[in-house]
All heavy atoms as TSV, in Angstrom:
chain	resi	resn	atom	element	x	y	z
A	1	MET	N	N	-1.797	-71.978	4.430
A	1	MET	CA	C	-3.022	-72.741	4.436
A	1	MET	C	C	-3.107	-73.671	5.632
A	1	MET	O	O	-3.953	-74.521	5.692
A	1	MET	CB	C	-3.166	-73.529	3.148
A	1	MET	CG	C	-3.383	-72.661	1.970
A	1	MET	SD	S	-4.128	-73.571	0.630
A	1	MET	CE	C	-3.766	-72.435	-0.670
A	2	SER	N	N	-2.221	-73.492	6.576
A	2	SER	CA	C	-2.233	-74.377	7.732
A	2	SER	C	C	-3.476	-74.185	8.593
A	2	SER	O	O	-3.804	-75.048	9.396
A	2	SER	CB	C	-0.968	-74.162	8.556
A	2	SER	OG	O	-0.925	-72.823	9.013
A	3	ALA	N	N	-4.184	-73.073	8.467
A	3	ALA	CA	C	-5.373	-72.823	9.269
A	3	ALA	C	C	-6.596	-73.584	8.744
A	3	ALA	O	O	-7.634	-73.569	9.382
A	3	ALA	CB	C	-5.668	-71.329	9.308
A	4	LEU	N	N	-6.471	-74.229	7.619
A	4	LEU	CA	C	-7.595	-74.956	7.047
A	4	LEU	C	C	-7.845	-76.252	7.818
A	4	LEU	O	O	-6.922	-76.885	8.314
A	4	LEU	CB	C	-7.319	-75.299	5.579
A	4	LEU	CG	C	-7.186	-74.114	4.628
A	4	LEU	CD1	C	-6.725	-74.592	3.258
A	4	LEU	CD2	C	-8.490	-73.352	4.528
A	5	THR	N	N	-9.107	-76.633	7.894
A	5	THR	CA	C	-9.484	-77.899	8.509
A	5	THR	C	C	-9.742	-78.888	7.387
A	5	THR	O	O	-10.693	-78.727	6.619
A	5	THR	CB	C	-10.741	-77.739	9.385
A	5	THR	OG1	O	-10.463	-76.769	10.398
A	5	THR	CG2	C	-11.128	-79.052	10.020
A	6	TRP	N	N	-8.902	-79.904	7.280
A	6	TRP	CA	C	-8.981	-80.883	6.201
A	6	TRP	C	C	-9.871	-82.041	6.603
A	6	TRP	O	O	-9.841	-82.497	7.733
A	6	TRP	CB	C	-7.584	-81.385	5.852
A	6	TRP	CG	C	-6.754	-80.295	5.247
A	6	TRP	CD1	C	-5.870	-79.490	5.887
A	6	TRP	CD2	C	-6.772	-79.867	3.888
A	6	TRP	NE1	N	-5.331	-78.593	5.012
A	6	TRP	CE2	C	-5.874	-78.796	3.777
A	6	TRP	CE3	C	-7.470	-80.275	2.756
A	6	TRP	CZ2	C	-5.637	-78.140	2.578
A	6	TRP	CZ3	C	-7.235	-79.626	1.553
A	6	TRP	CH2	C	-6.328	-78.575	1.473
A	7	ARG	N	N	-10.668	-82.526	5.637
A	7	ARG	CA	C	-11.564	-83.666	5.864
A	7	ARG	C	C	-11.355	-84.699	4.783
A	7	ARG	O	O	-11.145	-84.363	3.628
A	7	ARG	CB	C	-13.027	-83.209	5.836
A	7	ARG	CG	C	-13.373	-82.232	6.923
A	7	ARG	CD	C	-14.818	-81.827	6.878
A	7	ARG	NE	N	-15.121	-81.198	5.585
A	7	ARG	CZ	C	-16.308	-81.203	5.008
A	7	ARG	NH1	N	-17.321	-81.805	5.573
A	7	ARG	NH2	N	-16.500	-80.603	3.865
A	8	LYS	N	N	-11.443	-85.971	5.196
A	8	LYS	CA	C	-11.395	-87.081	4.249
A	8	LYS	C	C	-12.798	-87.640	4.085
A	8	LYS	O	O	-13.637	-87.517	4.966
A	8	LYS	CB	C	-10.490	-88.204	4.755
A	8	LYS	CG	C	-9.031	-87.893	4.672
A	8	LYS	CD	C	-8.194	-89.132	4.817
A	8	LYS	CE	C	-7.938	-89.449	6.264
A	8	LYS	NZ	N	-6.994	-90.563	6.432
A	9	SER	N	N	-13.017	-88.293	2.992
A	9	SER	CA	C	-14.298	-88.936	2.738
A	9	SER	C	C	-14.568	-90.005	3.781
A	9	SER	O	O	-13.654	-90.702	4.231
A	9	SER	CB	C	-14.294	-89.582	1.350
A	9	SER	OG	O	-15.412	-90.427	1.203
A	10	SER	N	N	-15.827	-90.162	4.122
A	10	SER	CA	C	-16.208	-91.238	5.042
A	10	SER	C	C	-16.025	-92.601	4.381
A	10	SER	O	O	-16.061	-93.626	5.051
A	10	SER	CB	C	-17.657	-91.055	5.491
A	10	SER	OG	O	-18.521	-91.092	4.368
A	11	PHE	N	N	-15.818	-92.639	3.080
A	11	PHE	CA	C	-15.578	-93.883	2.358
A	11	PHE	C	C	-14.113	-94.300	2.404
A	11	PHE	O	O	-13.762	-95.385	1.961
A	11	PHE	CB	C	-16.032	-93.768	0.897
A	11	PHE	CG	C	-17.512	-93.645	0.751
A	11	PHE	CD1	C	-18.106	-92.411	0.560
A	11	PHE	CD2	C	-18.328	-94.771	0.828
A	11	PHE	CE1	C	-19.478	-92.297	0.420
A	11	PHE	CE2	C	-19.697	-94.664	0.698
A	11	PHE	CZ	C	-20.276	-93.425	0.502
A	12	SER	N	N	-13.233	-93.439	2.919
A	12	SER	CA	C	-11.811	-93.771	3.028
A	12	SER	C	C	-11.615	-94.856	4.079
A	12	SER	O	O	-12.292	-94.874	5.100
A	12	SER	CB	C	-11.005	-92.538	3.447
A	12	SER	OG	O	-11.082	-91.542	2.466
A	13	GLU	N	N	-10.656	-95.734	3.811
A	13	GLU	CA	C	-10.342	-96.771	4.779
A	13	GLU	C	C	-9.728	-96.131	6.019
A	13	GLU	O	O	-8.876	-95.254	5.904
A	13	GLU	CB	C	-9.340	-97.766	4.192
A	13	GLU	CG	C	-9.925	-98.707	3.185
A	13	GLU	CD	C	-8.915	-99.769	2.782
A	13	GLU	OE1	O	-8.130	-100.208	3.639
A	13	GLU	OE2	O	-8.925	-100.118	1.599
A	14	PRO	N	N	-10.130	-96.565	7.207
A	14	PRO	CA	C	-9.517	-96.037	8.428
A	14	PRO	C	C	-8.008	-96.257	8.411
A	14	PRO	O	O	-7.531	-97.338	8.079
A	14	PRO	CB	C	-10.178	-96.852	9.548
A	14	PRO	CG	C	-11.463	-97.341	8.952
A	14	PRO	CD	C	-11.183	-97.540	7.494
A	15	GLY	N	N	-7.254	-95.222	8.710
A	15	GLY	CA	C	-5.799	-95.315	8.738
A	15	GLY	C	C	-5.127	-95.215	7.387
A	15	GLY	O	O	-3.912	-95.197	7.297
A	16	SER	N	N	-5.913	-95.135	6.314
A	16	SER	CA	C	-5.338	-95.056	4.973
A	16	SER	C	C	-4.686	-93.691	4.769
A	16	SER	O	O	-5.179	-92.673	5.237
A	16	SER	CB	C	-6.427	-95.269	3.917
A	16	SER	OG	O	-5.888	-95.082	2.627
A	17	ASP	N	N	-3.561	-93.677	4.059
A	17	ASP	CA	C	-2.893	-92.413	3.779
A	17	ASP	C	C	-2.934	-92.065	2.300
A	17	ASP	O	O	-2.156	-91.269	1.818
A	17	ASP	CB	C	-1.455	-92.441	4.295
A	17	ASP	CG	C	-0.605	-93.474	3.579
A	17	ASP	OD1	O	-1.163	-94.281	2.822
A	17	ASP	OD2	O	0.621	-93.458	3.777
A	18	THR	N	N	-3.850	-92.662	1.560
A	18	THR	CA	C	-3.971	-92.379	0.130
A	18	THR	C	C	-5.379	-91.892	-0.160
A	18	THR	O	O	-6.156	-92.567	-0.810
A	18	THR	CB	C	-3.649	-93.622	-0.713
A	18	THR	OG1	O	-4.518	-94.682	-0.285
A	18	THR	CG2	C	-2.210	-94.051	-0.557
A	19	CYS	N	N	-5.680	-90.712	0.328
A	19	CYS	CA	C	-7.027	-90.161	0.187
A	19	CYS	C	C	-6.964	-88.731	-0.318
A	19	CYS	O	O	-6.000	-88.017	-0.081
A	19	CYS	CB	C	-7.727	-90.148	1.543
A	19	CYS	SG	S	-7.827	-91.755	2.324
A	20	ILE	N	N	-8.009	-88.344	-0.994
A	20	ILE	CA	C	-8.175	-86.941	-1.341
A	20	ILE	C	C	-8.838	-86.268	-0.157
A	20	ILE	O	O	-9.807	-86.780	0.402
A	20	ILE	CB	C	-9.060	-86.777	-2.604
A	20	ILE	CG1	C	-8.409	-87.452	-3.808
A	20	ILE	CG2	C	-9.340	-85.313	-2.885
A	20	ILE	CD1	C	-7.108	-86.838	-4.255
A	21	GLU	N	N	-8.322	-85.115	0.236
A	21	GLU	CA	C	-8.883	-84.362	1.351
A	21	GLU	C	C	-9.400	-83.028	0.826
A	21	GLU	O	O	-8.898	-82.507	-0.172
A	21	GLU	CB	C	-7.827	-84.128	2.425
A	21	GLU	CG	C	-7.273	-85.414	3.003
A	21	GLU	CD	C	-6.133	-85.192	3.970
A	21	GLU	OE1	O	-5.304	-84.287	3.729
A	21	GLU	OE2	O	-6.084	-85.915	4.964
A	22	ILE	N	N	-10.387	-82.475	1.498
A	22	ILE	CA	C	-10.974	-81.204	1.093
A	22	ILE	C	C	-11.070	-80.287	2.306
A	22	ILE	O	O	-11.273	-80.748	3.429
A	22	ILE	CB	C	-12.361	-81.410	0.440
A	22	ILE	CG1	C	-12.873	-80.111	-0.160
A	22	ILE	CG2	C	-13.343	-82.005	1.427
A	22	ILE	CD1	C	-14.050	-80.274	-1.081
A	23	ALA	N	N	-10.902	-79.005	2.061
A	23	ALA	CA	C	-11.050	-77.998	3.106
A	23	ALA	C	C	-11.797	-76.808	2.519
A	23	ALA	O	O	-11.575	-76.428	1.365
A	23	ALA	CB	C	-9.695	-77.551	3.638
A	24	GLY	N	N	-12.680	-76.251	3.300
A	24	GLY	CA	C	-13.408	-75.068	2.873
A	24	GLY	C	C	-12.770	-73.817	3.442
A	24	GLY	O	O	-11.991	-73.872	4.387
A	25	SER	N	N	-13.098	-72.698	2.848
A	25	SER	CA	C	-12.569	-71.418	3.302
A	25	SER	C	C	-13.611	-70.345	3.059
A	25	SER	O	O	-14.290	-70.353	2.035
A	25	SER	CB	C	-11.291	-71.087	2.531
A	25	SER	OG	O	-10.876	-69.771	2.801
A	26	SER	N	N	-13.739	-69.436	3.994
A	26	SER	CA	C	-14.710	-68.355	3.812
A	26	SER	C	C	-14.172	-67.249	2.904
A	26	SER	O	O	-14.920	-66.412	2.425
A	26	SER	CB	C	-15.103	-67.762	5.163
A	26	SER	OG	O	-13.958	-67.230	5.807
A	27	THR	N	N	-12.868	-67.260	2.637
A	27	THR	CA	C	-12.273	-66.198	1.823
A	27	THR	C	C	-11.844	-66.644	0.438
A	27	THR	O	O	-11.484	-65.822	-0.389
A	27	THR	CB	C	-11.051	-65.601	2.542
A	27	THR	OG1	O	-10.105	-66.645	2.784
A	27	THR	CG2	C	-11.454	-64.952	3.858
A	28	SER	N	N	-11.836	-67.954	0.186
A	28	SER	CA	C	-11.467	-68.454	-1.143
A	28	SER	C	C	-12.254	-69.721	-1.413
A	28	SER	O	O	-13.047	-70.151	-0.586
A	28	SER	CB	C	-9.962	-68.715	-1.222
A	28	SER	OG	O	-9.584	-69.704	-0.299
A	29	GLY	N	N	-12.021	-70.320	-2.563
A	29	GLY	CA	C	-12.766	-71.511	-2.944
A	29	GLY	C	C	-12.356	-72.730	-2.158
A	29	GLY	O	O	-11.497	-72.668	-1.279
A	30	PRO	N	N	-12.956	-73.868	-2.486
A	30	PRO	CA	C	-12.570	-75.114	-1.828
A	30	PRO	C	C	-11.141	-75.507	-2.195
A	30	PRO	O	O	-10.650	-75.180	-3.276
A	30	PRO	CB	C	-13.578	-76.138	-2.357
A	30	PRO	CG	C	-14.279	-75.503	-3.487
A	30	PRO	CD	C	-14.016	-74.050	-3.450
A	31	HIS	N	N	-10.485	-76.201	-1.282
A	31	HIS	CA	C	-9.105	-76.636	-1.458
A	31	HIS	C	C	-9.070	-78.160	-1.452
A	31	HIS	O	O	-9.761	-78.796	-0.664
A	31	HIS	CB	C	-8.224	-76.107	-0.332
A	31	HIS	CG	C	-8.337	-74.628	-0.141
A	31	HIS	ND1	N	-7.707	-73.720	-0.956
A	31	HIS	CD2	C	-9.030	-73.908	0.765
A	31	HIS	CE1	C	-8.001	-72.499	-0.544
A	31	HIS	NE2	N	-8.807	-72.587	0.498
A	32	LEU	N	N	-8.250	-78.723	-2.324
A	32	LEU	CA	C	-8.091	-80.176	-2.431
A	32	LEU	C	C	-6.617	-80.520	-2.291
A	32	LEU	O	O	-5.746	-79.762	-2.730
A	32	LEU	CB	C	-8.572	-80.674	-3.795
A	32	LEU	CG	C	-10.015	-80.382	-4.166
A	32	LEU	CD1	C	-10.245	-80.646	-5.641
A	32	LEU	CD2	C	-10.942	-81.227	-3.322
A	33	ARG	N	N	-6.350	-81.683	-1.684
A	33	ARG	CA	C	-4.979	-82.175	-1.619
A	33	ARG	C	C	-4.999	-83.694	-1.515
A	33	ARG	O	O	-5.985	-84.303	-1.106
A	33	ARG	CB	C	-4.214	-81.584	-0.441
A	33	ARG	CG	C	-4.658	-82.103	0.908
A	33	ARG	CD	C	-3.867	-81.478	2.029
A	33	ARG	NE	N	-4.251	-82.046	3.320
A	33	ARG	CZ	C	-3.782	-81.639	4.477
A	33	ARG	NH1	N	-2.912	-80.660	4.509
A	33	ARG	NH2	N	-4.174	-82.211	5.593
A	34	GLU	N	N	-3.899	-84.300	-1.884
A	34	GLU	CA	C	-3.694	-85.740	-1.738
A	34	GLU	C	C	-3.010	-85.938	-0.390
A	34	GLU	O	O	-2.020	-85.271	-0.088
A	34	GLU	CB	C	-2.812	-86.261	-2.879
A	34	GLU	CG	C	-2.303	-87.654	-2.716
A	34	GLU	CD	C	-3.376	-88.708	-2.635
A	34	GLU	OE1	O	-4.334	-88.672	-3.426
A	34	GLU	OE2	O	-3.265	-89.579	-1.765
A	35	SER	N	N	-3.518	-86.843	0.415
A	35	SER	CA	C	-2.980	-87.009	1.768
A	35	SER	C	C	-1.521	-87.430	1.783
A	35	SER	O	O	-0.815	-87.176	2.751
A	35	SER	CB	C	-3.832	-87.986	2.572
A	35	SER	OG	O	-3.904	-89.235	1.928
A	36	THR	N	N	-1.024	-88.051	0.715
A	36	THR	CA	C	0.382	-88.440	0.667
A	36	THR	C	C	1.291	-87.286	0.272
A	36	THR	O	O	2.513	-87.405	0.365
A	36	THR	CB	C	0.612	-89.609	-0.315
A	36	THR	OG1	O	0.171	-89.211	-1.607
A	36	THR	CG2	C	-0.124	-90.850	0.146
A	37	ASP	N	N	0.716	-86.155	-0.171
A	37	ASP	CA	C	1.483	-84.961	-0.545
A	37	ASP	C	C	0.739	-83.729	-0.043
A	37	ASP	O	O	0.254	-82.921	-0.835
A	37	ASP	CB	C	1.670	-84.918	-2.060
A	37	ASP	CG	C	2.581	-83.788	-2.511
A	37	ASP	OD1	O	3.272	-83.182	-1.653
A	37	ASP	OD2	O	2.603	-83.494	-3.711
A	38	PRO	N	N	0.640	-83.558	1.268
A	38	PRO	CA	C	-0.193	-82.484	1.814
A	38	PRO	C	C	0.293	-81.066	1.523
A	38	PRO	O	O	-0.472	-80.114	1.655
A	38	PRO	CB	C	-0.202	-82.765	3.320
A	38	PRO	CG	C	1.009	-83.580	3.569
A	38	PRO	CD	C	1.244	-84.369	2.313
A	39	ALA	N	N	1.530	-80.911	1.095
A	39	ALA	CA	C	2.033	-79.574	0.785
A	39	ALA	C	C	1.505	-79.058	-0.547
A	39	ALA	O	O	1.495	-77.850	-0.797
A	39	ALA	CB	C	3.558	-79.572	0.780
A	40	THR	N	N	1.053	-79.954	-1.422
A	40	THR	CA	C	0.515	-79.552	-2.722
A	40	THR	C	C	-0.989	-79.407	-2.588
A	40	THR	O	O	-1.700	-80.373	-2.349
A	40	THR	CB	C	0.854	-80.595	-3.801
A	40	THR	OG1	O	2.267	-80.736	-3.861
A	40	THR	CG2	C	0.310	-80.171	-5.155
A	41	VAL	N	N	-1.469	-78.170	-2.735
A	41	VAL	CA	C	-2.887	-77.853	-2.547
A	41	VAL	C	C	-3.429	-77.215	-3.816
A	41	VAL	O	O	-2.798	-76.329	-4.395
A	41	VAL	CB	C	-3.072	-76.896	-1.348
A	41	VAL	CG1	C	-4.526	-76.487	-1.201
A	41	VAL	CG2	C	-2.565	-77.542	-0.068
A	42	ILE	N	N	-4.587	-77.676	-4.250
A	42	ILE	CA	C	-5.279	-77.102	-5.408
A	42	ILE	C	C	-6.475	-76.322	-4.883
A	42	ILE	O	O	-7.270	-76.842	-4.092
A	42	ILE	CB	C	-5.772	-78.204	-6.359
A	42	ILE	CG1	C	-4.591	-78.992	-6.909
A	42	ILE	CG2	C	-6.624	-77.608	-7.478
A	42	ILE	CD1	C	-4.996	-80.231	-7.672
A	43	THR	N	N	-6.606	-75.083	-5.304
A	43	THR	CA	C	-7.770	-74.269	-4.957
A	43	THR	C	C	-8.615	-74.115	-6.212
A	43	THR	O	O	-8.093	-73.825	-7.287
A	43	THR	CB	C	-7.330	-72.894	-4.429
A	43	THR	OG1	O	-6.485	-73.094	-3.301
A	43	THR	CG2	C	-8.528	-72.059	-4.019
A	44	THR	N	N	-9.899	-74.332	-6.078
A	44	THR	CA	C	-10.798	-74.284	-7.226
A	44	THR	C	C	-12.015	-73.439	-6.874
A	44	THR	O	O	-12.041	-72.764	-5.852
A	44	THR	CB	C	-11.177	-75.719	-7.657
A	44	THR	OG1	O	-11.904	-75.656	-8.876
A	44	THR	CG2	C	-11.975	-76.440	-6.600
A	45	THR	N	N	-13.002	-73.477	-7.725
A	45	THR	CA	C	-14.263	-72.788	-7.441
A	45	THR	C	C	-15.312	-73.824	-7.067
A	45	THR	O	O	-15.180	-75.005	-7.405
A	45	THR	CB	C	-14.759	-71.997	-8.667
A	45	THR	OG1	O	-15.044	-72.934	-9.717
A	45	THR	CG2	C	-13.718	-70.978	-9.128
A	46	ARG	N	N	-16.345	-73.404	-6.412
A	46	ARG	CA	C	-17.409	-74.340	-6.051
A	46	ARG	C	C	-18.091	-74.941	-7.280
A	46	ARG	O	O	-18.327	-76.144	-7.313
A	46	ARG	CB	C	-18.406	-73.673	-5.119
A	46	ARG	CG	C	-17.789	-73.467	-3.757
A	46	ARG	CD	C	-18.721	-72.842	-2.779
A	46	ARG	NE	N	-18.000	-72.738	-1.521
A	46	ARG	CZ	C	-18.454	-72.185	-0.448
A	46	ARG	NH1	N	-19.645	-71.663	-0.437
A	46	ARG	NH2	N	-17.719	-72.130	0.638
A	47	PRO	N	N	-18.408	-74.136	-8.312
A	47	PRO	CA	C	-19.014	-74.747	-9.508
A	47	PRO	C	C	-18.099	-75.772	-10.178
A	47	PRO	O	O	-18.555	-76.822	-10.635
A	47	PRO	CB	C	-19.280	-73.555	-10.429
A	47	PRO	CG	C	-19.385	-72.378	-9.512
A	47	PRO	CD	C	-18.414	-72.669	-8.402
A	48	ALA	N	N	-16.804	-75.498	-10.226
A	48	ALA	CA	C	-15.868	-76.446	-10.840
A	48	ALA	C	C	-15.781	-77.729	-10.016
A	48	ALA	O	O	-15.734	-78.827	-10.579
A	48	ALA	CB	C	-14.490	-75.816	-10.985
A	49	LEU	N	N	-15.783	-77.617	-8.709
A	49	LEU	CA	C	-15.742	-78.810	-7.861
A	49	LEU	C	C	-17.023	-79.613	-8.011
A	49	LEU	O	O	-16.973	-80.842	-8.106
A	49	LEU	CB	C	-15.524	-78.428	-6.396
A	49	LEU	CG	C	-15.459	-79.593	-5.410
A	49	LEU	CD1	C	-14.358	-80.578	-5.779
A	49	LEU	CD2	C	-15.288	-79.081	-3.994
A	50	ARG	N	N	-18.167	-78.943	-8.081
A	50	ARG	CA	C	-19.434	-79.660	-8.291
A	50	ARG	C	C	-19.414	-80.413	-9.619
A	50	ARG	O	O	-19.855	-81.558	-9.704
A	50	ARG	CB	C	-20.620	-78.687	-8.257
A	50	ARG	CG	C	-21.088	-78.361	-6.861
A	50	ARG	CD	C	-22.421	-77.652	-6.866
A	50	ARG	NE	N	-22.370	-76.328	-7.486
A	50	ARG	CZ	C	-22.095	-75.203	-6.840
A	50	ARG	NH1	N	-21.857	-75.223	-5.548
A	50	ARG	NH2	N	-22.078	-74.058	-7.475
A	51	ALA	N	N	-18.879	-79.786	-10.664
A	51	ALA	CA	C	-18.802	-80.436	-11.974
A	51	ALA	C	C	-17.868	-81.649	-11.921
A	51	ALA	O	O	-18.172	-82.699	-12.490
A	51	ALA	CB	C	-18.319	-79.442	-13.032
A	52	LEU	N	N	-16.733	-81.527	-11.235
A	52	LEU	CA	C	-15.811	-82.648	-11.090
A	52	LEU	C	C	-16.483	-83.805	-10.351
A	52	LEU	O	O	-16.424	-84.950	-10.795
A	52	LEU	CB	C	-14.556	-82.219	-10.339
A	52	LEU	CG	C	-13.595	-83.353	-9.959
A	52	LEU	CD1	C	-12.993	-84.003	-11.193
A	52	LEU	CD2	C	-12.524	-82.852	-9.016
A	53	LEU	N	N	-17.127	-83.520	-9.230
A	53	LEU	CA	C	-17.785	-84.569	-8.455
A	53	LEU	C	C	-18.902	-85.242	-9.244
A	53	LEU	O	O	-19.067	-86.461	-9.176
A	53	LEU	CB	C	-18.302	-84.013	-7.134
A	53	LEU	CG	C	-17.217	-83.539	-6.168
A	53	LEU	CD1	C	-17.847	-82.888	-4.937
A	53	LEU	CD2	C	-16.283	-84.659	-5.791
A	54	ALA	N	N	-19.644	-84.470	-10.016
A	54	ALA	CA	C	-20.707	-85.042	-10.842
A	54	ALA	C	C	-20.118	-85.983	-11.895
A	54	ALA	O	O	-20.647	-87.065	-12.145
A	54	ALA	CB	C	-21.531	-83.940	-11.503
A	55	ALA	N	N	-18.993	-85.585	-12.506
A	55	ALA	CA	C	-18.346	-86.425	-13.513
A	55	ALA	C	C	-17.816	-87.713	-12.883
A	55	ALA	O	O	-17.930	-88.797	-13.469
A	55	ALA	CB	C	-17.208	-85.657	-14.187
A	56	VAL	N	N	-17.263	-87.621	-11.695
A	56	VAL	CA	C	-16.768	-88.818	-11.002
A	56	VAL	C	C	-17.930	-89.755	-10.701
A	56	VAL	O	O	-17.841	-90.969	-10.927
A	56	VAL	CB	C	-16.019	-88.426	-9.708
A	56	VAL	CG1	C	-15.745	-89.640	-8.839
A	56	VAL	CG2	C	-14.720	-87.699	-10.044
A	57	LYS	N	N	-19.029	-89.210	-10.214
A	57	LYS	CA	C	-20.202	-90.036	-9.897
A	57	LYS	C	C	-20.767	-90.719	-11.135
A	57	LYS	O	O	-21.283	-91.822	-11.054
A	57	LYS	CB	C	-21.282	-89.191	-9.225
A	57	LYS	CG	C	-20.932	-88.811	-7.812
A	57	LYS	CD	C	-22.015	-87.949	-7.202
A	57	LYS	CE	C	-21.648	-87.524	-5.803
A	57	LYS	NZ	N	-22.659	-86.651	-5.196
A	58	ARG	N	N	-20.670	-90.071	-12.288
A	58	ARG	CA	C	-21.126	-90.668	-13.536
A	58	ARG	C	C	-20.173	-91.739	-14.049
A	58	ARG	O	O	-20.456	-92.420	-15.022
A	58	ARG	CB	C	-21.285	-89.597	-14.624
A	58	ARG	CG	C	-22.459	-88.683	-14.478
A	58	ARG	CD	C	-22.670	-87.847	-15.733
A	58	ARG	NE	N	-21.499	-87.127	-16.177
A	58	ARG	CZ	C	-21.171	-85.886	-15.795
A	58	ARG	NH1	N	-21.932	-85.232	-14.940
A	58	ARG	NH2	N	-20.073	-85.302	-16.270
A	59	GLY	N	N	-18.997	-91.836	-13.454
A	59	GLY	CA	C	-18.014	-92.816	-13.906
A	59	GLY	C	C	-17.181	-92.337	-15.059
A	59	GLY	O	O	-16.516	-93.119	-15.724
A	60	GLN	N	N	-17.175	-91.054	-15.295
A	60	GLN	CA	C	-16.462	-90.495	-16.445
A	60	GLN	C	C	-14.959	-90.761	-16.378
A	60	GLN	O	O	-14.307	-90.819	-17.403
A	60	GLN	CB	C	-16.728	-88.986	-16.516
A	60	GLN	CG	C	-16.202	-88.329	-17.760
A	60	GLN	CD	C	-16.704	-86.906	-17.871
A	60	GLN	OE1	O	-17.739	-86.547	-17.349
A	60	GLN	NE2	N	-15.941	-86.068	-18.547
A	61	PHE	N	N	-14.401	-90.943	-15.200
A	61	PHE	CA	C	-12.966	-91.154	-15.067
A	61	PHE	C	C	-12.614	-92.601	-14.752
A	61	PHE	O	O	-11.472	-92.902	-14.430
A	61	PHE	CB	C	-12.410	-90.222	-13.981
A	61	PHE	CG	C	-12.659	-88.778	-14.292
A	61	PHE	CD1	C	-13.596	-88.075	-13.553
A	61	PHE	CD2	C	-11.992	-88.145	-15.314
A	61	PHE	CE1	C	-13.843	-86.735	-13.833
A	61	PHE	CE2	C	-12.228	-86.805	-15.594
A	61	PHE	CZ	C	-13.157	-86.104	-14.865
A	62	ALA	N	N	-13.570	-93.485	-14.869
A	62	ALA	CA	C	-13.309	-94.913	-14.621
A	62	ALA	C	C	-12.379	-95.445	-15.715
A	62	ALA	O	O	-12.350	-94.943	-16.841
A	62	ALA	CB	C	-14.607	-95.694	-14.597
A	63	ASP	N	N	-11.623	-96.469	-15.393
A	63	ASP	CA	C	-10.733	-97.066	-16.388
A	63	ASP	C	C	-11.515	-97.428	-17.649
A	63	ASP	O	O	-12.536	-98.070	-17.586
A	63	ASP	CB	C	-10.064	-98.327	-15.840
A	63	ASP	CG	C	-9.042	-98.001	-14.759
A	63	ASP	OD1	O	-8.587	-96.859	-14.711
A	63	ASP	OD2	O	-8.716	-98.916	-13.987
A	64	GLY	N	N	-11.000	-96.988	-18.774
A	64	GLY	CA	C	-11.643	-97.302	-20.043
A	64	GLY	C	C	-12.751	-96.358	-20.441
A	64	GLY	O	O	-13.291	-96.458	-21.535
A	65	ALA	N	N	-13.118	-95.420	-19.549
A	65	ALA	CA	C	-14.191	-94.473	-19.900
A	65	ALA	C	C	-13.630	-93.410	-20.846
A	65	ALA	O	O	-12.491	-93.028	-20.769
A	65	ALA	CB	C	-14.739	-93.812	-18.639
A	66	HIS	N	N	-14.490	-92.966	-21.743
A	66	HIS	CA	C	-14.085	-91.938	-22.706
A	66	HIS	C	C	-14.873	-90.688	-22.489
A	66	HIS	O	O	-15.981	-90.631	-22.223
A	66	HIS	CB	C	-14.267	-92.423	-24.118
A	66	HIS	CG	C	-13.323	-93.526	-24.462
A	66	HIS	ND1	N	-13.332	-94.746	-23.826
A	66	HIS	CD2	C	-12.308	-93.594	-25.341
A	66	HIS	CE1	C	-12.398	-95.528	-24.338
A	66	HIS	NE2	N	-11.768	-94.833	-25.252
């Protein structure tokens, strides 16, 4: 997966090493990794990633959310 181009959110602090990164691929789904552990990569589907992002935006994973 070294050929992937990884991107961090524009909301990440400059120089921060604790960010979720994403990379797209024309042959498989989107890839996610934690910048502090770049060797561990999760590959998902676009619909699943959209559902995850929608849940995060709704605050579903905020502390105390059920």
